[in-house]
N, C-alpha and C positions, 0 to 999 in steps of 0.2 A: 505493501501501498503502500501509495506515495504521500507528501505531504503535503494539505494544505494550502486553499489561492489562498492570499493574503490583501486586504485592500489597503492595508495599509492607512490615513489618514484624512482620507479624501468621505463626502455626503453621500456614496454610492455604487453600485460597485455592477455589471454586468455581466450578470451566468447564464450561459449558453448546455444548456442536457438533451442532446440525442436523446431518443430512442427510434429503435431499431425493431420493428413488429419481427415474425416468422413464424404465426402459423395468426389466417384469417380471425376477429375476433367478430362474424356473424351469427356463434353459436349460441352463444349470451343468451340468459334471459336479461329481462327490466328489471332492477334495485331500483330501493329509492330507503332513501332515508339517511343515507351517505353525502355529504360526510355528516349535512347536517338533518333533522326531522323536516321531513315532508319534501329534501331533496331528491329527485329522479334523477334516472339517467334509464335512455331509450335500449330495449335489445339491438345484441348487438357491437359496446359500447361497456373499454372497461374502461372504467375509475380510475383514475389515480388521483397521486397528491407529493408535492414534493416540502419538504420540509426546510423555511431554512431560520438561521439562529445567526444571531450580531452576539459578542460580548463584547461589551466593555470596557475601557480602563475601569477597576475599580470593582468590577465583578459581574457587575449586569449586563444576563439574556435577556434577554428579543426574541422568542422563532414567532413565523407563522408560516401558518398551511397552505397551501399555494395545491386546492383540485382542481383536474380538472381527465380531460376524458383521450380516452385515445379511439382509433375506426382499422381494424388490417382489413383490410375489403378479402 
């Protein structure tokens, strides 16, 4: 495992995520109540999430989840 990227002292940082689909998502059932109650994803969609965290000097950590969907034909 390599070293994590470090943003330095800037106020923003660009994160790139590459997802490679190997199998079709067409067979997936519809799914509801993720990540929040009432959120629904249709058939053929793979809901996923990435969580990004920031540690500030002094030890405070702030994290946020970013849910999104993947469809592989």
